[in-house]
C-alpha positions as CSV (number, residue, x, y, z in Angstrom):
1,X,0.1,-0.2,0.3
2,X,1.0,3.5,-0.8
3,X,0.7,6.6,1.6
4,X,1.1,9.3,-1.0
5,X,2.5,12.7,-0.2
6,X,-0.1,13.7,2.5
7,X,1.2,11.5,4.8
8,X,-1.9,10.1,5.5
9,X,-4.5,7.3,4.0
10,X,-6.9,5.1,5.2
11,X,-7.2,1.4,5.3
12,X,-10.2,-1.0,6.0
13,X,-9.6,-4.8,5.0
14,X,-11.3,-8.0,6.5
15,X,-8.6,-10.0,7.9
16,X,-5.9,-8.8,10.6
17,X,-3.1,-7.4,9.6
18,X,0.2,-6.5,11.0
19,X,1.4,-2.4,11.0
20,X,4.5,-2.1,9.3
21,X,7.3,-0.5,11.1
22,X,6.8,3.5,10.7
23,X,3.7,3.5,10.0
24,X,1.1,4.9,12.9
25,X,-2.6,3.8,12.7
26,X,-5.4,5.3,14.7
27,X,-9.1,4.5,15.1
28,X,-11.5,7.0,15.6
29,X,-13.9,8.0,18.9
30,X,-16.1,10.8,19.3
31,X,-15.2,12.5,22.7
32,X,-18.0,14.5,25.2
33,X,-17.6,17.7,23.5
34,X,-17.9,16.1,19.6
35,X,-14.6,16.1,18.7
36,X,-13.3,12.8,16.6
37,X,-10.3,11.9,18.2
38,X,-7.6,9.6,16.9
39,X,-6.3,6.8,19.2
40,X,-3.3,5.0,18.6
41,X,-3.2,1.3,18.3
42,X,-0.3,-1.2,17.7
43,X,1.1,-4.2,16.0
44,X,-2.3,-5.4,14.6
45,X,-5.1,-3.9,12.8
46,X,-8.0,-6.3,14.2
47,X,-10.2,-8.1,10.6
48,X,-12.8,-5.5,9.9
49,X,-11.4,-2.2,11.5
50,X,-11.5,0.9,9.8
51,X,-8.3,3.2,10.7
52,X,-6.5,6.0,9.4
53,X,-2.9,5.6,8.5
54,X,0.2,8.2,9.2
55,X,3.5,8.3,7.2
56,X,4.3,8.8,3.7
57,X,5.5,5.7,1.9
58,X,5.2,2.4,0.2
59,X,4.0,-0.6,3.0
60,X,3.7,-3.8,3.2
61,X,0.8,-4.8,5.2
62,X,1.1,-8.7,6.2
63,X,-1.9,-10.8,6.9
64,X,-1.7,-12.3,10.7
65,X,-3.7,-14.1,13.6
66,X,-6.9,-12.1,14.8
67,X,-6.7,-9.8,17.9
68,X,-9.9,-8.8,19.9
69,X,-11.6,-6.0,18.4
70,X,-11.8,-2.4,19.3
71,X,-14.7,-1.2,21.0
72,X,-16.1,2.8,20.0
73,X,-14.4,3.0,16.6
74,X,-16.6,5.5,14.6
75,X,-14.8,4.8,11.5
76,X,-16.6,2.5,9.1
77,X,-14.6,0.0,6.1
78,X,-15.9,-0.1,2.5
79,X,-16.6,-3.3,0.0
80,X,-16.2,-1.0,-2.2
81,X,-20.7,-0.7,-2.6
82,X,-20.8,2.1,-0.4
83,X,-22.1,5.2,-2.2
84,X,-22.7,8.9,-0.7
85,X,-25.7,10.3,-0.4
86,X,-24.5,14.0,-0.5
87,X,-25.0,14.3,3.2
88,X,-23.2,12.0,5.5
89,X,-20.5,10.3,4.4
90,X,-17.4,11.7,5.0
91,X,-14.0,10.5,3.3
92,X,-10.3,11.3,3.8
93,X,-9.5,13.7,1.1
94,X,-6.7,16.8,0.1
95,X,-8.7,19.0,-2.2
96,X,-6.9,21.7,-4.0
97,X,-6.6,24.5,-1.7
98,X,-7.8,22.7,1.3
99,X,-6.3,21.1,4.3
100,X,-6.5,17.6,4.4
101,X,-9.3,16.3,6.7
102,X,-12.3,14.0,6.0
103,X,-14.9,15.7,3.1
104,X,-18.7,15.2,2.0
105,X,-18.9,12.4,-0.4
106,X,-20.9,14.0,-3.3
107,X,-24.4,12.1,-4.0
108,X,-23.7,8.8,-6.1
109,X,-19.9,9.0,-5.6
110,X,-18.8,5.4,-4.3
111,X,-16.0,5.0,-1.3
112,X,-13.6,3.3,-2.8
113,X,-13.0,-0.7,-1.3
114,X,-10.7,-1.2,1.4
115,X,-10.6,2.3,2.8
116,X,-12.3,4.1,5.6
117,X,-15.5,6.6,6.2
118,X,-17.4,8.4,8.5
119,X,-20.9,8.3,8.5
120,X,-22.6,11.0,10.2
121,X,-26.0,13.1,10.0
122,X,-24.4,16.5,11.2
123,X,-24.4,19.4,9.1
124,X,-20.5,19.8,8.7
125,X,-18.4,21.0,5.9
126,X,-15.5,18.9,6.7
127,X,-13.2,17.9,9.6
128,X,-9.5,18.9,9.9
129,X,-6.4,17.4,11.7
130,X,-5.6,19.0,14.8
131,X,-2.2,18.4,17.0
132,X,-2.3,19.2,20.3
133,X,0.7,20.3,22.8
134,X,0.4,17.2,23.9
135,X,0.7,15.4,20.5
136,X,-2.3,13.7,21.0
137,X,-4.2,13.4,17.6
138,X,-7.8,14.5,16.6
139,X,-10.0,16.0,14.1
140,X,-11.8,19.0,14.6
141,X,-15.5,19.1,13.7
142,X,-17.2,21.1,12.6
143,X,-15.3,23.4,10.1
144,X,-17.7,26.5,10.1
145,X,-15.3,29.0,9.5
146,X,-11.7,29.7,8.1
147,X,-9.0,29.7,11.1
148,X,-8.0,32.7,9.8
149,X,-11.6,34.3,10.9
150,X,-11.3,32.3,14.2
151,X,-7.9,33.7,15.8
152,X,-4.4,34.3,14.6
153,X,-1.8,32.6,12.7
154,X,1.4,32.1,13.3
155,X,4.4,29.7,12.1
156,X,6.4,27.4,14.3
157,X,8.6,29.8,14.7
158,X,6.0,31.3,16.5
159,X,6.4,34.3,13.2
160,X,2.5,36.2,13.0
161,X,1.3,35.0,9.1
162,X,-1.0,36.5,7.1
163,X,-2.8,33.5,5.9
164,X,-2.1,29.6,6.5
165,X,0.9,28.0,4.9
166,X,1.6,24.5,3.8
167,X,2.9,22.5,7.0
168,X,2.1,23.1,10.3
169,X,0.5,26.0,11.4
170,X,-0.6,27.5,15.1
171,X,-3.9,28.9,15.5
172,X,-5.4,29.5,18.5
173,X,-2.6,27.5,20.5
174,X,-3.1,24.8,18.7
175,X,-1.1,23.0,15.6
176,X,-2.9,22.6,12.7
177,X,-1.3,21.0,9.6
178,X,-2.2,22.2,5.9
């Protein structure tokens, strides 16, 4: 499997696989504030478990012995027959001039086989990856205004910038990947 230059991808397979060296794998849970929190898993992705993967490169995921299922994962897996309805399915994407995140699947568009997606009835435009000071990874939902409208934007050197730049930006004290 190739994790592209964005450094992120999703995976769902109906059998357990080992997580290759250098790859980070995450399931998702909704916390009490309504945010999707990404939870790191180690060693093995259980059968039928949808995950977000991190770290660009080409990797081999080997089939292995099954492990206990992970409860509470809100990410779902596509067998290639999942079709967007234009209102509730979101897939990981990097649209032109936008941040990587989960974006709405158009009506009639299929979610590719072996990919993860979110299914939510909330009216949102998308989700963005957020890196907190403690390096916990999550996805902020909903994205209703641009980060520039919400607060000041800084680069990692602490310099104020006028708009989001490619890479990591600091917005309202949080690290945000663009």
